[in-house]
C-alpha positions as CSV (number, residue, x, y, z in Angstrom):
1,M,7.6,25.4,67.5
2,D,10.6,25.6,66.2
3,K,13.0,28.0,67.9
4,K,15.7,28.5,65.5
5,N,13.6,30.2,63.3
6,N,10.3,31.0,65.6
7,R,8.3,28.7,62.9
8,S,5.7,26.4,63.8
9,L,7.2,22.6,62.9
10,I,3.8,21.6,61.1
11,P,2.8,24.4,58.7
12,S,-0.9,24.8,57.4
13,Q,-1.7,23.7,54.5
14,G,-4.7,25.2,53.7
15,G,-9.1,24.5,55.8
16,M,-9.0,23.6,59.5
17,L,-10.3,20.3,58.4
18,S,-7.0,19.6,55.9
19,D,-4.6,20.6,58.7
20,L,-6.3,18.0,61.5
21,I,-6.4,15.3,58.5
22,V,-2.2,16.1,58.3
23,R,-1.7,16.4,62.4
24,I,-3.3,13.2,62.3
25,K,-1.6,11.1,60.1
26,L,1.6,13.2,61.1
27,I,0.7,12.3,64.2
28,V,0.2,8.0,63.4
29,R,3.8,8.4,61.3
30,L,5.5,9.3,64.5
31,M,3.7,6.7,66.5
32,G,5.1,4.3,64.3
33,D,9.0,6.2,64.0
34,K,11.5,4.0,66.2
35,R,13.6,7.4,66.2
36,V,10.9,8.9,68.4
37,S,11.0,8.0,72.2
38,P,8.8,5.1,73.5
39,W,7.7,7.3,76.2
40,L,7.2,10.2,74.4
41,K,4.5,8.1,72.3
42,L,2.7,7.4,75.4
43,I,1.2,11.3,75.5
44,P,-1.3,10.7,72.8
45,I,-2.4,7.5,74.1
46,G,-2.5,8.7,77.0
47,A,-4.9,11.6,76.0
48,L,-6.6,9.0,73.9
49,I,-7.6,6.7,77.1
50,Y,-8.7,10.2,78.9
51,L,-11.0,11.0,75.8
52,I,-12.8,7.7,76.1
53,S,-12.7,7.1,79.9
54,P,-15.4,7.9,82.4
55,I,-13.5,10.2,84.3
56,D,-13.4,13.7,83.6
57,L,-11.6,17.1,85.1
58,I,-15.3,18.4,84.3
59,P,-17.8,16.3,84.4
60,G,-19.9,16.4,81.3
61,G,-23.3,16.0,83.4
62,A,-23.0,18.8,85.6
63,F,-21.9,21.2,83.0
64,P,-22.6,19.8,79.2
65,V,-20.1,21.8,76.9
66,V,-17.3,22.8,79.3
67,G,-17.2,18.8,79.5
68,A,-16.8,18.1,75.9
69,V,-14.8,21.5,75.7
70,D,-13.0,19.4,78.2
71,D,-12.4,16.5,76.2
72,I,-11.3,18.3,73.5
73,A,-8.5,20.6,75.0
74,V,-6.7,17.2,76.7
75,V,-6.9,15.5,73.3
76,W,-5.8,18.0,71.3
77,F,-2.8,19.6,74.4
78,G,-1.7,15.8,74.2
79,A,-1.7,15.7,70.5
80,A,0.5,19.6,69.9
81,L,2.8,18.4,72.6
82,F,3.5,15.0,71.2
83,I,4.4,16.7,68.0
84,E,6.4,19.2,70.2
85,L,8.4,16.7,72.3
86,S,9.2,14.6,69.1
87,P,12.6,14.9,67.9
88,G,12.4,17.9,65.1
89,E,14.2,16.9,62.2
90,V,11.7,13.6,62.2
91,V,9.1,15.9,62.4
92,R,10.5,18.1,59.5
93,E,10.9,14.6,57.2
94,H,7.5,13.5,58.2
95,M,6.1,16.6,56.9
96,S,7.9,16.9,53.8
97,R,6.4,13.3,52.8
98,L,3.1,14.1,53.7
99,A,3.5,17.2,51.4
100,S,5.2,15.0,48.9
101,N,2.0,13.1,48.6
102,N,-0.1,16.0,47.2
103,D,2.0,15.6,43.9
104,I,0.5,12.0,43.4
105,V,-2.4,13.4,42.6
106,D,-1.1,17.1,41.4
107,G,2.1,15.5,39.0
108,P,5.2,16.5,40.4
109,P,6.2,20.3,39.1
110,S,8.0,20.0,35.8
111,P,10.8,22.1,35.3
112,H,9.0,23.1,31.5
113,D,6.0,24.1,33.4
114,G,4.3,27.1,31.4
115,E,6.2,26.4,28.3
116,V,4.8,26.0,24.9
117,I,7.2,23.6,22.2
118,D,6.1,23.8,18.8
119,G,6.2,20.6,17.0
120,E,5.2,18.7,14.1
121,V,4.3,15.0,14.0
122,T,4.8,12.5,11.4
123,D,3.6,8.7,10.8
124,V,6.9,7.1,9.3
125,T,4.1,3.7,8.6
126,D,2.6,6.0,5.9
127,K,4.2,4.9,2.4
C-alpha cells in the first residue's frame, strides 16, 4: 500500500479477472524495467519455481484442496510482495500506461464530448 495516502498502488479496474490480467501485465512490465532491483525480481521467479516444483509446504496428495490453495497463496503472496517492494513511482508509471491502453479501444476523451455543433456542408465541386 502507498504509505502516504493509504491507497493501493494498483486501483481496482473492474472485475476479478480484469484485475488479475492487469496485475500480470504489471508484473511483466516491472520484470523488464531496469529501475527495479534484480534482487526483487527473484521474488516472482521464486514463486513460479515453487508452483512447478514437486516440493510443497502442504502436500497435495495428503490434503488435495489445501495443497492447491497453498500453491495459489504462495504465488499470490510473491506477486503482491514484488509489487509492494518495487519503487512506487515506477509502479505508478506502469499502471498509468496500462490504464491509458484503454484509450486505444475507447478513444481518448475529447474536450468537446457531449457538445453538439450545428453546421452545413457545401460541395465546392458543384457548379
